[in-house]
N, C-alpha and C positions, 0 to 999 in steps of 0.2 A: 751857239756850242763853245760860247765863253762861260754861262752862266754854268752845263752841265759837267763843261771840267772842271770850273772851281764852286764845286756845287758844295761845297762847309761851306765856305763866304754868302750863295748862294741862295741859303738856308739864313745865313742871321737873320737876311731882310723880315720886315712886318710880316707882307701876306704871307712868305713860305714857313710863315715859325705858325703865320695861323690855321693854315694848312694841311701840318704838324698835327695843330694839335686835335684840329678838326680828324684827323685820323683818330689820334686816338681814342677820342667819346667819341669816334660807330664802332670801333671797334671794345668796346664796356659798355659800349650799346650795345650791342647783341649780342660778347659773352655770357652778361645776364639775364637781358632775355631767356639764350636758348638754355641758364640755370636750370632756372624758376616754371619754367616747363618743361622742367624731365630729363634734357638729352642729355648725353653722356659727349664729353670730349675727349674725342680717338686722332691718332696723327694715323698716316702710312709713312710706308716708305713714298721715297725720291726711288733710289735703283729700284728702277722694276723690264715691267719685257714691254720691248718692242707689238704693238699689233697697228690691224690696218682699219682701214674703217671712221677713220682721222686729220686732221693736220699734221705735217711734215714732225716725227718726232726729235727729239732733238737725240741722240746717241751718247753711249759714252763708252770707252772699251775696255773687254775684263781684263786685267790681268795672269791673275792668275784660272782662267776662266781661253787661253789663247782662241784669238780668232770669232769667241762670242764677244757678245755686246747687252749690257742694259741700255734700257731708254728713262729719261726722265717724265714724269708723268703729265698729263696732259691735265687729266683729270685723274680725284681716285673711286669715280665710278665703278671699276667691278670690286678693288678692296670696300670701298662702304657699302656694295649691293653682298660682300660675303659676310660684310658682320651683320648684319640682319637676319640669315644664317645664322651666323654665330649666336642670337637671340640678344648683343644691342640694340633692341625697344627705337629707339629713336637716336639720331648718333647726327652729333656733326663736328666743322673743322673749318679753321680758318688754313686752308693749304698755299704751299709755292703752285702751280702747276706753269707745265712751261708749251711750246711751239711754238717751231720755226721754220715760223708764214710770218708772207707778208706784211709788214707795218704800217698805221696808218695813225693820227693821230691822238684814237682811243685805243690803237694796241697796242703790246709788250711782250718781247719772247717770253716774259716772266712776268706772273702776272696773280692777284693772289686777288683767293678764292672762298667764298664764306660755303664751304659744303654739309648737306643735311639729305636722311634718307628717314621713314618713319616706314612702320611696320602693323600692320593690320589693318589700313587708311585707306579708304577713295578718294578720286581730285579733286573729291568739292570738300576734304578735311586737310588737305595738307594748304590748297591756296588759300580757304580763312584760316591757319596756325600762319602762314604767312604774310597775309597782309596788317596781322596785328604786328608782322616782325618789324613790316616795311614801319607802318605806322612811328613806332616807337621810335627807330634809327628816327627813319624823317623829322620829326620833333624834336629829338637832341641834338642833330644837329644843326639845319635849319631856324628852329623856331619857332616854325610852320604848322599848324596841322590838318592835314589826311583823316577827316571822319570824318569816310562816304566810305559806302562798298565801291571798290572798284569798278568801271562797267569790264563787258565782259565780249569777246568781239571773233567771230573762227577766222582761222584761219585765210581763207577763204570770198569771206565780206571787206578783207586786210587788202588782198592786193586786190580786189575786186574796185574798192571805196579811193584807197591812197597809194599802188604798185607799191608798197613795202607789207613786210611781215613785224616792223617796230615803228607803225603809223606814230610822226604826229600829230596828235590832235588837236594840238590849243590857237589852227589855222583851218582852215576850208581849203577851197581848193580843187576838188576832191576829182577822180577820174570820170569821166563818163563815156559807156558805150555808144557807137556808133555803128557797129562789127554791122548788122544787120540792114544799117542807110545805103555802107559800100557796098556789100553781097553784086547788088546790083545797079550802083553808080560806071559812068564815063570813065570815072577816072581810074588808068587802068597800074596802077602802083599800088591803090585802094583793097578795087574791084581782082587782081589773085593776090592777093595776100590772100581774100577771104576762102578764097580760094585753094592756097594752102592749107589753111584748115587754122590761120591767124586770128587776128581781133585785130578791129580800130577801134583806138580812145583815144579823149583828148581832154588839157586841163584848159579851165578859162581866168589867163593872167586881165586880173580886172585894171578898169580903168588909165590901160597904157598905152592904148591904139597911134596915139602920135609921139609919146615921148621913142613908143622904142621904132629909131626902125628902122630898113632893113642889112644894118650889121648888127646889132644887135639883138638880132633876132637870127642871124647865121652865126651869132656866138654864141646860144640859146641851142640851135639842131646842133655847132658842132660838140659843147658837153652831150647834148644825151645822148651820139654817134661814141662818147665812150663807156655806154653801158649795153655791156654784154651781145653790140657789133649791134648797137642797129643801122637801120640804112639813112637813116636824116628822117628827119619830123616836119608837115612841114605846120600852115600859118594860114591865119583867115582870120582881116581889119573887120571888126562892126564899125563905119563910123558912120558920121548928121549921114553924106553922100550914099550913103550906099555900103556893100559888102568890096571890100579890096583884097586879091589876094589871087597869086599866083595862080594856082588851079583853078579861081574860078565859076573859068570857059568851061571847065571839064563838070560843071554840075548846071544840074533843072534848078528853077524856081522854085519850083518842093522839094526836091532833094538839100538848097542848102535853106528854104523854112525849118527843111527839120532838121539837119543840125542846129538851126540857130535854138531852135525850139530846144531841141532834148539835152543841146548843153547849158536852157541860161541862161546864153549868154549876151548880152547887151550890148548898145550904143554904146559906143571908147575904151569896149573890150576886145581883146586877140585869142583866139583861142589857138591850141597851139596841137598838133593832132600825131601819133608816131600810129604806123601798119606793120605786124609783125610776126613774128610768133611767141605766147601770151609771152613767157616768161622776157621778153628783149622790151616787149610795148611796156610792163611795166615795172621792170627795173630804168627804160628811161626816161618816162613819167611820172617815176616814184620818185626819182632824183632836181630831174625839175622844176617839178610842183616844192618841191622845199627850197629849190633853187630860187627861184618868183619869193615864194613866205620869207624871208634871212632880207634878198635885196629887196620886197618892197613890205618891208617894215607888218607886214600883216603876225606879227606870231608876237606877244606879247611876254617879252623876254623874264618879267616877274610873279606870271602863273607857270606852275607842276601839274602837267596830270596827268595821273597814272592809266594805264590799261594790264588788261589779260589780252594777250589774243591762247585764242587753243584752236587745238582738232588741227594741228599739223596731218602733211602729209604723212607717210608712212618711210616713201621713198625717192629721189627724182632722180633722173636720166637722166648721167653722163655724156656729153655729146662728143668730149675726146676722149675718154677708156671705151665708148659705146658697151655703157651698162650699170644697171639703175646701181645706188649706192644709199643706204641707210641719211636723208638728211639730218636727223638729231646724229642717235645711235643703235648701233640692232638689237637694244638691248631693250626699243621703247614696243608698250606693251597697244594694241593694236585695238580700238573700237568693236564694245561685240559687235554690231550689225554691221559692220563694216569685213566681219572676218571670213564672212564665202566670199569677196570678193578679195579678201587675196588667198585661197585653196585657190580657185579659181586661174590665179596671174593675175588678177587687172591689178596691175604694181601702181595703175597714176590716181587710181580712185579712193584706193587706205589711207585714216586718218588713225590716226593714234587717240590717245591718252596723254596727249601731253600738253604745256601750258606757255610762254614765256610772261616774262611782265614788264613791260617796257613804260618807262617813265623820261615821258619829250620829244619822244624821242631816237629815245634809244637804248637797247636791250638790255637792263638791268642781271636779269636775273632768268635762268633757265630748266624747267626737268621737264619730268615724267611719274605717272604708273608704268611701271614696269612689266617686263615679260615675268612669270616665273613659275611655266613647265615650262620643262625642258623640251619637249620634244615638238611646244612650239616655238622656245628658240634654233631648233637643228631649223627647223622648213626654216626661219627667219634669213639663215646661214646660207641655204639651199637658193634659196633664193636669188646672193644676194650675190653672188656664183662661186663661192666655196667650195669645196669636194669635202665630202666627212674628212681627211684627211687634213687639209690644210685648216677647219673651222679644229677639230684636237690638235695642227698641234701651234695655232694663233688661243685661243680659246680652252683647249680639253681641260683644265687645271679648271676654267673658270663653269663649267655646264657640267663635273661631277663632279663640284659638289651641291650645285643644283639635286642632284639625287638621292640625297641624306635631307630631302622637303625643305624650302622657303615658305616663306609664307607671304602673303601680299604685301606688296611691299609699292614704296616712291620715293622721288626729293625731285631735291634744284639745289643749284649750283644761285650763287650770288658774284660778278663779276665786281669784287668791294672798290681796285679803283676805280671800273668808269660808273658802278652809283655817286663813289665820293666827291667826281672831276662837276656828273651831272645836277649833285644838289645844290654847289659850291659852284657850278656856272665857269666850269674854268674852260676854255673852250684844247685842252689838253690833259691827255691822261695822264703824264709829262710830270706838271705842277702838282701832280696828290702825289705821286711819291719819292719817297728823300731820296732816292739814285740811280735813278730810271737810266735807257736804254737812247743811245743815237734811230733816227728810220729805217737807223744799215744795222740798227742793232749790238753796239759800237758802245759800249764805258769811254767817256773821254775820259773824264778825271783818272781811272785805271788800268786804261790804255788795253781792256780786255776787248773781243778776243787779242789776242799777241802770238805768236810764233814758240814755238817750245824747244830745248833742247833734242839732240838722235839720241842720243841717250834712254829721256824717256819714249819717247818714239818705239825704239828696240825691246826698252818693256816690253810696250803694252803691241808688239808684234808692229808691230805698222810703219811702212818701210822708209824709213828717211830718206830716203834721195828724194820725197814730195818737196822739203822743209826749202834743199836746195833747185829746186827747177821754179820756186813762185820769183813771180818775178814780179 
């Protein structure tokens, strides 16, 4: 906090001065590459319209239109697609974006994004172009080379193997599926989870059977419980004397042998098991896997690994709102082979023409080929529960533009701050942003956000009595 309050002094330090120079180097590398490839740099509005299906908007009251609000853009998504309709075939922008959401070490309320869109392209075209950009920037910032074809992994495989859509592939400890073994086992907790349509999966902590006491294993279980409401985590130690586990008595010798065989556990290993809905299991074990990787020194911190994740689901079910939402955004195009599933309403099975670029377990960029058929776009809004009136109110200007003809197009956006953070091996995104906010979204240096005069509120037709009621 002291560093952030006196940021202008903090930036004098050699380490922070170097990070500023690397940020400049990165930005210049991007601009030079995009210019060489014929992209046009076009800026888009900061004061725009609030739209649903994303993170929470920052709102700005309008003095000249009483009762109406602008929103600060979460991304230039709609504008860059409109630029494709405008005939700007290859667009890019280094844009400021804003999301009013809970903050973490790799997230800020305002951030810098490299925004890219291209017309008359397919998924492979833009992925190849972006790989070239990523290799150029990586070389200029780290002075290391990444001259290889970035691997591509379907979303479903990433979740099944790593419990994450942004897996760190610098180490193993992959998830192992035990669902079929547990379906008829004597342990009711696992059996009932399978009967309810859930899954049972495990990760193996290598060589820690003696080192991991019950206290440590309980700490790992508590950690797993913080992800998506996991109810618990069972464990099985493989020792020289045999199996040691509170749940061992519930399994036959054949079932225990099957568990050990499936997980490929060896003497000295600990098998960690979670049973629940797939989303909960993936979230909990994916987090445990990363914790093991860091705490057991399984990750080579001098290694960089790029990876494409492709074929994301179009929809995800929101338990809280009891409805489907777009996993990326509602303008993502559907894979041709899944179009009939979409039309038939099989929401959970629909995949998209989408792609995220991952570096060392951090998503540094993501995008998709867009919907350019207005009928399909309207159908997506319908599936998301938006009435025709709501869709027209929120996205009418956008859908109307498509009536004038839209080329096939797609794009991608990089999080500049997070990408630079990973390349410089920093632990916090704040160390690569000149003037960042705290985890509460505060600027300690300028003391923002702050109260304003009642007169300013009155000019915006806002109730000034709120100021005096704040404790």
